[in-house]
N, C-alpha and C positions, 0 to 999 in steps of 0.2 A: 088416688089410683097409683098402683105400683105395676112395674113391668119386669119381666125376665127377658133378657136379650143376649145375643151372641156378639162378641167383639174380640177380634184378633185371636180367634180359635178358642176363646174361653167364655163361660157363662157368667153374666153379671146381673144383679138385681138392683133396682133403684126406684125412687119416687118421681112421678111425672110432674114437672114444673109447668110445662107448656106443651100442648098438642097442636102442632101445625099441620096435621093431616099426613103430609109426606115425611115429616121428621118430628122428633120430640126432643124437648130439653129435659134431661134426666139428672137427678142428683143422687149419687151413690151414697152408701152408708158412711163412707169415709169423708163425705162432704164435697168430694170432687164432682164437678158438673160436666156433662158430656152431651153432645148433639148426636142423636141416634136416628138412623133412617127407620121409617115405619116398617120397611120390609124385613128389618132385622129383629123386630119384636116377636118373641115366641109365645109369651104368655102374659096376660093382663090379670091382675089379682088385687083384691082389697086387703086381704090378710094372709099370712102374718106380715110382720114388718119385713122390708127388703133384707135387712141384715140377718133375719132368722131363716128366711126361706131356703137358701142354699145349704145352710148348716143342717137343718132338719131333713132336707131332701137327700143329702149325701148319706146321712145316717139310715134313712129308710131304704135307699137304693142298695145298700149292702145286704139287705135281707131278701132282695128279689132274685129268684133263680133264673139266670139267663137262659138256661136250656129250656125251662118251662115257657119263658116268653117266646122263644123261637118256635116251640111246638104249637102254641095257641094262635100265633099270628098267621094271617093268610099269605097267599103267594103274591098278592098285589102290593103295590106301594101304599104306604100308610103314614099318617101323622102320629106323633107320640101321644097326643091327647086321645086319639081313637083307641090306641092300644091300651092306654091307661084305663079308659072306661071299660073295655072288655076284661082287663085283668082284675079290676075291682068290682065288676058287675054293676056299676052305677057311675054317674058322672063324678069324676075324681075332683077332689079339692086341689088347691094350688100346690100343696106339698106333694101329694100323690102324683100329680101330673109331672112335676119337676123331677121327682125321684125316678119315674120311668124314663124321662128324657135323659137324665144322667146315666142311667144303666144302659140304655141303648147306645149312647155316645161312647161309653167306655168299652163296648164290645164290638169293635169293627170286624172281627172275624165272623160273628153271628149275623150282624146287620150292616148292610152297606148304606152309606148316606146318599140320599138322592136330592137333597136340598135342605134348607133351613127347617129343622124340626121334622123332616120327612125321611123315611127309611124303607128298606126292602130286605126281607130275610135272605140270607145267603143260600144258594142251592145246596142240596145235601152233599153232592160230591165235592163241591168247593169247600164246604164247611169241614168235611172229614179230612181233606188234604191239608187245610189250614190248621186244624187241631193236631194232626200228626206232626206238622212242622213245628207247632208250638211245643209239643211234647219233646220233640227232638232237641229243640233249643233248651228246654228245661233240663233234660238229661245232660246235654253238653255243658250247661252252666254248672251243674252239680259235679260233673267230671272235672271241669276246670278248677273248681273250688277244692276238690280232693287232691288234684295234682299240685296245686299251689301249696296246700298244707304239707304234702309229702316233701316237696322241694325245700320248704322252710325248715323241715326237720331232718334234712340231710339224706333223704331217700330219693332214689331215681324212679319216677313213675314207669310202670311197665310199658306204657305207650311210647315212651321216648326212645327205647333201644333200637327199634327197626329204622328210625329216621334220624339217628344221632348226627351223622355228618351234615345232613341238610339243616337240621335244627341248630347246629353250632355255627356253620359257616354261611348258610344262605337261607335263613328262616322264612317260611311262608306265613305271613301274618294272618291269613285266613284260617289257618289250622288251629284247633283248640290247644294243641301242645304249645304252639308259639305264644298264644294268649296267656296260657298258664305260666310259661317261663317269664314273660314280660311282667306279669302281675307279681310273681314271686320276687323278681329283681327289684321292682318298685317298693315292695314291702320290706325287703331285707337290706336294700341299699347296695347290693352286690352287682357286679357285671354278670352277664349271662355265662361267660366262660368261667368266672370264679365260682358261681353257684353250681354249675355242672361239675366242675372239678371237685368241689367239696362233696358232691353227691356220688363221686366215684365213676362218673361217666367218661372221664379222661384218664387213661393209664398214667400219663406223665405230662408235664409241661412240654417236653420235647415232642411227644406225639401230637399235641395240640398244634404246635407251629408247623410241623411237617404235614399234618393232616390237612391244614388249610391249603397248603400248596398243592398237595395231591388232589384234593377235591376240585380245585380249579383247573389244573392242567392235566391230570391223569385220572379222570373220573371212572374210566372203564377198564383200567389195566391192573387190577389187583394190587393196589398199594404202590403203583408206580414201577413195579419190577416185572410184571407179566407181559408177555408178548403174544399176539395172535399167531396162528399157524403161518409158517413161511417155508417156501421151497428153499433148500440149501443152496449156498452160492456155488458157482461153477468153479472148476479146477483150472489151473494156469500152468500145467506141466509143459505146454508147448513153448513157453517163454524161454529165451536163452538164459544160461546160468552166468551170472556176473563173476568175473575173476577178481573178487575183492574179499576182504575180511572186515565186515562192517560192525560198528559198535554204536550203542545209543547212550545218551546222557539224560537222566531223568531223576526226579525225586523218588523217595522210597515207596511211595504209594501209587505210582503210575502203573496202570495195567494196559491202558490204551496207548501203546508205544507207537507213535506215528512216524518218527524220524530217526534216522541213524546216519553215521558218517563213515567214510573210509578214506585212507590216504595211500596212494600207490606212487612209488618213485618212478620217474621217467627220465629219458636222456637229458631233457632240458629243464627239469624241475619236478613237479608233482601233478598227479591227477587226483583232485579232491572230489569225492563223491558225496552227494546229498541224497539220501535214499528215503523216499516217502512211501509208507504203507499204501497199498493199492486195492482197497475194497471195490473200487470202480471197475476193476478187471473181472470181478467175480459176480457182479449183478448190476443191472441197469436201473434207471429211474422208474420204469414201469413194472418192475418185479415186485414180489412181496416185500423183500428187504428194502427196496427203493421207496416203497410207499410207507413202510415203517419209519425210515429215516426222515421222509418228508413230513410225517406227522409229528415226530418228536423234535426234529430240527437241531438238537444239540444234546450232549450229555449234561446232566444237571449235577453240579458239585455242591457239597456241603460238608462241614466237618464230620468225619466219622462214617459218611456214606456217600454214595453217588448213584444216580439213575442213568444208565448208559443209553446212548442214542440207538445203538444196535444191540441185539441179543449177545449175551456174554460168550456163547460158543462161537458166534460169528466174529466177535472181537478177538477171541483166542486164535481163530483161523488166520486172521490177517495181521495181528499185532507183530511187531518186530522183536520177538522174544529170542533170547540167546539160545543157541543150539538148533535153531530152525532156519530153513531156507524158504524165504517168503517172497511172494509177488510184490514188486515195488516199481515205482516210477522214479528213476534216478536222474539227477542233474549232475553231469560230470563237468568240472571246471579244470581247464588246462592252465596251470599256474607256473610262472617262471620262478627261477631261484630268488629273484628280487621281489617276488609276490605280485608281479604284474599278471593280470588276467589276460591270457592269450586267446581264449575261446571257450565255448561250452557246447555240450551235446546232451540231449534228453533221450533216454532209452526206457523201454518197458522190459523188465527182466525179473529173474528170480535172484534174490540176494542172500548170501549166507550171513547170518547174524551170529557173531562169535562172542559178544559180551553185551551186557546191559550195565553200564556204569551208573552208580547212584551217587547223588550229591554228597550224602553224609559220609561216604567212603572216600571220595576223591577230593573234596574241598580242603580237608586238613592237609593234604599233600600238594594240592595244586591251587595256589592262591597268590595274591599279590606279593606277600612276603617271601614265599618259597621261590617264586619266579625271579625275584630280585636277588635272592641269596644263592640260587642254584637249586634246581629241582632234584629231589631224591629219586632214586630209581623205583618205578612201580609200573605195572602193566599200562601200556598206551601212553606213557609219559611223553615220548617223542612226538607221537601223533597229536596229542592235545596241545603241546607247545607250538607245533607248527600251525595248527588250526587257529590258535589264539593269536599268533603273530599275523596270520593272514586276515583274521577278523579285524585286527586293529587297522590294517591297510584299507579294508572295505569301509570301516567306520569313518576313517579320515576322508576317503573318497566321497562319501555321501555328505560330509560336512555336518552331520547330525549325530549326537550320541544315541546309541541303541537303547540306553536306559539311563535313568537318573540314579547315580550311585549314592545320593544322599537319602533316598527313600529306603524303606525297610519292607521286607517280606515277613510274613508270620505263617508258620506251618502249624496247623491244628492236627492233632491226632487224638482219637477217642478209643480208649480201651473198654470195649463193651463187656468184658468179663470181670472188670473191677467195679467195686461199689463206688457210687458217686461221691461218697464222703460228705454229703450235705443233707441236713434234715429237710430242706425245702424241696428236695427232689430225690426221694429214696429210690433205691434200685441200682441198676448197672449203668455205667457210663462215666469214666474218669477221663477228663480232658487234660491234655498237655498242650501248651502253646510255646513254640520256639521261635525266637527272633533270628532273622537272617538278613544280612546286608545285601541290598541289590547292587548290581554292577560288578559282581565278581568276575574274574577271568572266564569261568565257566558260563556265566550268564552272557557275557559279551560274545563268546565263541558261538553259542547256540543261536543267540538273537541275530547276529550278523549273517550266519548261513541261512537262517529261515527268511530273513529279508531278501537275501540274494535269490533264493528259490521262488518266493512269492512274486518278486518284481520281475524276474526273468520269465516265468511262465505266464504272468499277466501280460507282458509285452508280446510274447509269442502269440497268444490268443488275439490280442489287439491287432497285431500286424496281419494276422490271417483273416481278419474280419469275423471272428467267432465271438459272440457275446459271452461275457462272464460276469461274476459278481465281484466288484472291486470295492476296496476301502479307499475313500477319498477324503483328503483333508485340505480345505481351503479356508482362509480367514479364521483359522483356529477351530473350525467345526468339522467333526468327523462324521461321515455318513456312508451308507452303502449306495452303490450306483452300478448300473449295467453298462456304463460308458467309462472307458479308461480315462483317468485324469490323475493329476499329481497328488501325492500324499506329502504335503509340505513338512509335516512333523518328522517324517522319515527321510526326506530329501530324495525321493525316487519319483520317476515319471508316472509310474502306475504300480498298484499293489493289489494283487488278487490273492486272498486267503486260499491257500492250496495245500498247506503243510499239515493239516489236522483232519483228514477225511474220516477217521474213525470216530470223531467226537463232535464235528461241526458239519451241518448239512451244506453250508455254502462252500466249504472246502471240497466236499464230496461232489457237489454239482460241478465245480470248476474242474475237478479231476475227470469227470465224464466228458466235459468239453475238450480237455487236453488229450484224452485218449482218442477221441474222434479225430483231432488234428493229427496225431501221430500215425493213426491208421489210414488217414486220407478219406475218412467217411464223413457224411453229413452229421453235424452235431445234434445231440438229442434235444437241445434248446436252440432253435434257429434265431436269427435276428428278429426283433420285435415280438418275441414269444411272450404270450400272455402268462404262460406257466412260469417263465423265468421271472417276470415282474412280480407275480404273486408270491413266488418262493422268496424273493428278496425282501418284500414287505413283511411276510410272515416270519422270516428268520430274524430280521432286525428287531421286531417287536418281542418275539419269544426269547431271543438271546438276552435282550435287556431285562426282561422279566425274570429269567433264570438268574442273571447276575444280581438283581435286586434281592431275590430270595436268598442267594448265597451270602450276601452282605448281612441280611437279617439273621440268618442262622449263625454267622460268625459273631454277631453282636450277642445273640443268646448264649453261645458257648463262652464268650468273654465274661458274661455275668455269672455263669456257673463256675468259671475258674476263680473269680473273686470269692464266691461262697466257699469253694474248696479250700482256698488259702486262709479262710477265716479273716480276711482283710477288714479292718475298721477304718483305715485311712489309706489314701492313694496319693501319689505324686503325679502331676500333670503339667502340661504346657498350655498356655493361653493361646487360643486361635484367634478369637475375636470376642466381642461383647457376649458375655454369658455362655461361652463355648470353650471347652478345653479338651485336649487329647491326653489320655492316660499314657504314662511313660512306658510301661512294660508290655502292654497289650494293645491291639489295634481297635481302640474304643474311643469314640468321640461322644461327649455327653454335655448336656446343658447344666449350667450351674447358675441358677438365678441370683444367688448371693454374691457372685464373683464381682469384685470392685473393678473399676477401670484400670487396666494394667496394660503394659506394652505387649505386643505380639511376641511370643516365645518365652515370656516370663514363667518361671517355675513356681508352682503353688502346691500347697498341701491341702487336700480336701477330705472332709469327713464323709464316710458312707452312712447315710441316714436310713437307707432301705434299698432292697433289691426285690423286684417282683418278676419272677421268671415267666409267669403266665402272660403278663403284659409286656415283658421284655423291657422293664423300666429300671433305671438306676437313679436314685435320689442322692444328690451330693450337696454338701454345704462347704463354703470356703472357710478355711481355718487360718492360713497364714502364707506368706511368701516362704519359699524354700531357698534361702540365700546360700546354703551349703552347696547348691548345684549351680550357682551363678557362673562358676568357672567353665562349666560345660555348656552354658547357654549362649545365645546369640542367634543371628539369622540362620534359620534351619529350613532347608528346602523340603524336609520331611513334613513340615507343617502344612504344606500345600495340600489341598483336597486331592484325594486319590483320583487319578485319571484311569480310564480303561487301557489295558495293556494292548498296544497295537501290534506287538510282535508275537507271532504264533510260536509256541514252544513244541 
């Protein structure tokens, strides 16, 4: 006697060795023996041999029309042998019965299982819905196959274009487009970004990196530059006019000019003015512009572009541009002839801006060498010298340097009208990278006066019991706080960012608090304000994310600069194991082949490859560069970059 039974969801056939009523000892065609419960036995048969039954039944089952089976069976539950008898018009043999069983089992849409060997036909409406779903899946599978084929041949499927940003940066794995992209990547061995780039979905590698940032942080603002409707800022004509001639000091690309300075002679010395743009006098936190600033939290900087925190026409309204008289909050310092600070006063006023001095124009004339040799005559020469000398006194009083003069700054500029000059990134965008030593007299001058303003106004708010957003540094860790505390790195009792209200929300918030203090009004953010705490948390996270994006884009443009130069080798200094910093541009890269060398050692590296899409640089160690040994040695510039704590 032979039996057909179900085991682990599969049908098996074997010979009975022993029938113990409730269980049977079965020997399969393979020779394996199994103990099978009698309840699992579906069919007992004498012929054919167990090894033939399922093979013949599977062949016969393929010829059974499942739709016909569904039509002829009744509405009630039935066993497969009953249906087989009705289908064949007579008692079926073992192969016929097994064939019907296999066909029923393979059609769960048409027949629902009700037990071992028992079924019930699916209701018509359920069957139609299931068949429609099956057809949809079939069509989707065909569409996926077509899209995969198009991607492999360098064509972008039409379905991709409406959802490209989502598909590139945050794919939904339930969508057929994502499934097609993943399948094509698996078959081609390419990353999703590379495959889409090769299909023309990305205009440039630059757009790919910028697009990722905009997708995450500016999904609803037209590429990061659009603003919703806003009521215009209020006018400040009622403010008194300052009797000063103020000038700013900035780099060539600065348009959000937040700070300016003035020097006025007095009987006992000078009155030094620190003038900060005052958008907080034109709109409040609950205004349209206040909400825009709260949402963006900071201007986003990157080589060649920026995304301003405030609309450009609002920036133009409040920026301290030459030839304009602009609303400002001014900190006046009474300074004796020996540079002692005699007192200070804060005023809200309109300040005439007579000049915007730019680093590239002034630094060749005003630097360490010219100060030592005697300054040539140029506009604002005397004022700058006096401010620099006063800044040195302030720096000495704090006991901390305002900057590390061994570190370098790098200025990126991108000419979007010039060809890139590289085959890997055709189109416009030629980058220039200029190196600039930190700690110049101009840097010291600006940094010390900004520290003075931020520390003074922070202390005023603290002493008045008005909360603000402070930068605090203890035990080497810098953090934001709503409670005034020391900034050990700067050597001040408290430090509230207040000098860049056009480009940082925390400065704008502190300005609103300061304006309330000067007016004798309740502050917009009272003590224990939940809105203040939320703004601090959001600003800190967003500001860090923006800074990380800026570093990433600077890395990208460094790679483009190397391609522009046609560089095949580079010089670098060893930072630590398998890590080196290139000499001429601000780029740190891993060098797996780098041998064990002392920190600061100069090496020559071979450029094996540059991938702009992945922002990767592959380097291989070539040799030590002994010709540079005379310039080597302990270099503070090798230290990892820290965030600049001084507002410019």
